[in-house]
Each structure stands twice: as structure tokens, then as C-alpha cells.
C-alpha positions as CSV (number, residue, x, y, z in Angstrom):
1,M,24.1,123.5,151.2
2,Q,25.7,124.2,147.9
3,S,27.8,121.6,146.2
4,R,31.5,122.4,145.7
5,H,31.6,120.9,142.2
6,T,34.3,122.4,140.0
7,P,33.1,123.3,136.6
8,D,34.5,121.4,133.6
9,N,35.2,124.6,131.8
10,A,37.5,126.0,134.5
11,A,40.1,128.3,133.0
12,A,43.6,126.8,132.6
13,P,46.6,128.9,133.6
14,T,47.5,131.4,130.9
15,A,50.9,130.8,129.3
16,I,53.2,133.7,129.3
17,P,54.4,134.5,125.9
18,C,58.1,134.2,125.2
19,V,59.5,137.4,124.0
20,P,63.3,137.3,123.4
21,G,65.1,140.1,125.0
22,Q,62.6,140.8,127.8
23,G,64.0,138.6,130.5
24,H,61.9,135.5,129.7
25,N,63.5,132.0,129.8
26,C,62.0,130.5,126.7
27,G,63.7,127.2,127.4
28,D,62.0,126.8,130.8
29,L,58.6,127.9,129.6
30,H,58.4,125.7,126.5
31,P,60.1,122.4,127.1
32,G,59.6,120.0,124.4
33,P,61.2,117.0,122.7
34,G,63.4,119.2,120.5
35,N,64.3,121.7,123.2
36,K,67.3,120.8,125.3
37,G,66.9,123.7,127.7
38,N,69.5,126.2,128.6
39,K,72.3,123.7,128.6
40,G,75.4,125.7,129.1
41,N,74.3,128.4,126.6
42,Q,77.2,127.4,124.4
43,G,76.4,129.6,121.4
44,P,77.7,129.1,117.8
45,T,81.0,127.3,117.2
46,R,83.8,129.7,116.1
47,V,86.7,128.9,113.7
48,G,89.2,130.0,116.3
49,D,87.9,127.4,118.7
50,V,88.4,124.7,116.1
51,K,91.9,125.8,115.4
52,A,92.7,125.9,119.1
53,G,91.4,122.3,119.5
54,I,93.5,121.0,116.6
55,T,96.6,122.8,118.0
56,N,96.0,121.3,121.5
57,R,95.7,117.8,120.0
58,L,99.0,118.3,117.9
59,L,100.8,119.6,121.0
60,G,99.6,116.7,123.0
61,G,100.9,114.3,120.4
62,E,104.3,116.0,120.4
63,Q,104.5,115.9,124.2
64,A,103.6,112.2,124.1
65,A,106.4,111.6,121.6
66,R,108.9,113.3,123.9
67,Q,108.0,111.1,126.8
68,P,111.0,108.9,128.0
69,A,111.2,105.7,126.1
70,L,113.7,103.6,128.0
71,G,114.9,104.6,131.5
72,G,114.4,108.3,130.8
73,I,116.2,108.2,127.4
74,T,114.3,109.4,124.3
75,L,115.0,108.7,120.7
76,S,116.2,112.3,120.2
77,D,118.8,111.7,123.0
78,V,120.0,108.6,121.2
79,V,120.4,110.4,117.9
80,A,122.2,113.3,119.6
81,V,124.7,110.9,121.4
82,A,125.3,109.1,118.1
83,I,126.1,112.4,116.3
84,A,128.4,113.5,119.1
85,I,130.3,110.2,119.0
86,G,130.6,110.4,115.2
87,I,132.1,113.9,115.5
88,L,134.5,112.9,118.2
89,L,135.7,109.9,116.1
90,A,136.0,112.1,112.9
91,I,138.2,114.5,114.8
92,G,139.9,112.3,117.3
93,I,141.4,109.5,115.2
94,P,143.4,111.8,112.9
95,A,144.4,113.9,115.9
96,W,145.6,110.8,117.7
97,H,147.7,109.8,114.7
98,W,149.3,113.2,114.6
99,V,150.1,113.3,118.3
100,R,151.6,109.8,118.1
101,R,153.9,110.8,115.3
102,R,154.9,114.0,116.9
103,R,155.8,112.1,120.1
104,R,157.9,109.7,118.1
105,L,159.9,112.5,116.6
106,R,160.2,114.5,119.9
107,T,161.5,111.5,121.8
108,A,164.4,111.1,119.3
109,H,167.3,112.7,121.2
110,D,170.2,112.0,118.8
111,P,170.6,112.2,114.9
112,R,170.6,108.5,114.4
113,T,167.4,107.9,116.3
114,L,165.9,111.0,114.6
115,V,166.6,109.6,111.1
116,L,165.0,106.3,111.9
117,A,162.0,107.9,113.6
118,T,161.6,110.2,110.5
119,Y,161.5,107.2,108.2
120,D,159.0,105.4,110.4
121,V,156.7,108.4,110.3
122,F,157.2,108.6,106.5
123,T,156.2,105.0,106.0
124,D,153.2,105.5,108.3
125,R,152.0,108.4,106.3
126,A,152.6,106.6,103.0
127,R,150.4,103.8,104.2
128,E,147.6,106.4,104.6
129,L,148.1,107.3,101.0
130,G,147.6,103.7,99.9
131,V,151.3,102.5,99.7
132,G,152.1,100.6,102.9
133,R,155.4,99.0,103.9
134,S,155.0,95.3,104.5
135,P,156.4,93.7,107.7
136,G,160.0,92.7,107.2
137,E,160.3,94.8,104.0
138,T,163.7,96.5,103.8
139,P,164.0,100.2,103.0
140,D,165.4,99.4,99.6
141,E,162.5,97.0,98.8
142,F,160.1,99.7,99.9
143,R,161.8,102.2,97.7
144,R,161.4,99.9,94.6
145,K,157.8,99.4,95.5
146,L,157.2,103.2,95.6
147,A,159.1,103.7,92.3
148,A,157.0,101.1,90.6
149,T,153.8,102.9,91.4
150,D,154.6,105.8,88.9
151,T,153.2,108.3,91.4
152,L,156.4,110.0,92.6
153,D,156.4,112.6,89.7
154,G,160.1,113.5,89.9
155,A,160.6,112.6,93.6
156,N,162.6,109.4,92.8
157,E,165.9,111.2,93.6
158,P,164.8,112.4,97.1
159,L,163.4,108.9,97.8
160,A,166.8,107.3,96.8
161,R,168.7,109.8,98.9
162,M,166.5,109.3,101.9
163,T,166.7,105.5,101.7
164,A,170.5,105.5,101.5
165,E,170.7,107.7,104.6
166,V,168.3,105.5,106.5
167,V,170.2,102.4,105.7
168,R,173.4,104.1,106.7
169,A,171.9,105.2,110.0
170,A,170.6,101.8,110.8
171,Y,173.7,99.7,110.0
172,A,176.8,102.0,109.8
173,A,179.1,102.4,112.8
174,D,179.4,106.2,112.4
175,A,176.4,108.1,113.6
176,P,174.9,110.7,111.2
177,D,175.2,114.4,112.0
178,P,172.2,116.8,112.7
179,G,172.4,118.1,109.1
180,T,171.8,114.6,107.7
181,A,168.7,114.2,109.9
182,A,167.4,117.5,108.6
183,S,168.0,116.5,105.0
184,V,166.2,113.2,105.5
185,R,163.2,115.1,106.9
186,R,163.1,117.4,103.8
187,D,163.4,114.4,101.4
188,A,160.6,112.6,103.2
189,D,158.3,115.6,103.0
190,E,159.1,116.0,99.2
191,V,158.2,112.3,98.5
192,L,155.0,112.5,100.6
193,H,154.0,115.7,98.7
194,A,154.4,113.8,95.4
195,L,152.4,110.8,96.7
196,R,149.6,113.0,98.0
197,A,149.3,114.8,94.7
198,A,148.9,111.5,92.9
199,T,146.4,110.0,95.4
200,R,142.6,110.4,95.1
201,L,140.8,112.5,97.6
202,R,138.8,109.5,98.9
203,Q,142.0,107.6,99.7
204,R,143.5,110.7,101.4
205,V,140.5,111.1,103.6
206,L,139.8,107.5,104.5
207,G,143.4,106.7,104.9
208,R,143.6,108.8,108.0
209,Y,141.3,106.4,109.8
210,R,143.2,103.2,109.1
211,Q,144.4,101.5,112.2
212,D,146.6,98.8,110.7
């Protein structure tokens, strides 16, 4: 009986050479400490991929900034509301003053009431220009205050004429006629034109928002 002893010099399996491009998987045949195998076959990194990654990160940051802050309200919503309120106030306050004055004149149904309403509107607009009528100040006292400002530029005569008609309408027994009411309106406009021309732009703009 022959012994089945395997010789020491038995031939080891022959390694198949790795030739790229001929279907061999070099990663599987030659694993080593530096070889990570065919892990995804990612290939070289391209510049476009880097740019796409940066863009995604930036867009992600913008989307995070747009997330609701308080109860679904973002900072941009608060800014938009503040701007809208500012615009409404800038337009609404002067418009409200204009409507209030127009209503005062339109509700005057007789010449006496119209003369007094015209003078009230005149003093209200003079206050916006920086020369206000104090409580309890008579028309004559207010006329002297306006004349002392040296801003009328030749409008002293219309001011004196208007003041005389206002005093007469307030205290005289005879009511003024419609022509007198129209002349008071023209004199008031002439005095206001002189005051506006002598008033600085800042006062003319800010005066429209005065509530006192």
C-alpha cells in the first residue's frame, strides 16, 4: 500500500495576472492593506461637483433663515409690515388733515359760519408752518404775532382785511354776505402763500404730521 503523503513542493494556485481593460477585477484579485476594493467606483472629483455641493449648502442656509421664527412670522414679514405701516402713516396723516378741513368748510351753510370756518382752517394751516394760534388768543392778537415774524412779505394788508372781517362775523349783528366769505378765503390763501414761501422745507414737511 502506497502512502498518500502530499509532497512539500506541491504547486500553489497560479495567480491570474491583472490586465486592465480585459474584464479582470483587480481589486478582488489583489486585496491588500492599501487597496480598498471596488468601493462604489467613485472616480475622480470634478469641479462641477464641488460647486454643486457649495450651492446646496448655501441654499440650505437660506432655507433655514426663511423658517418661521415666531408663530409662523419671519423677520422679512416683520420688516414688510413695518414698511407698509410707515407708508400708510406718511400718506394717511396729511390726507386725514385735508379731509377734516374740507369737511369743516363744506358743513358751513351760511356766510357767517363759512367766514369763521375759513379762519379756523387758516390758523390750522399756519400752525403747520410754525406759527400757531395759542388757546384764547384773539384774531387781532394773532395778527400782531404774524406781523412780528417778518415772514408775510407784503401780505400784511390781506391779513388785516381778513382779520377785520372775521371779527365782524363773530361779533356783529349783521351777517356777512357771500362775497365777503369769498374775499376772506382769497385773503387767507394769500397770507398762507407768503408764510409758506418764508418757511423752510423741513418745517413744511414735518408740520403736516403735527397733531396738536
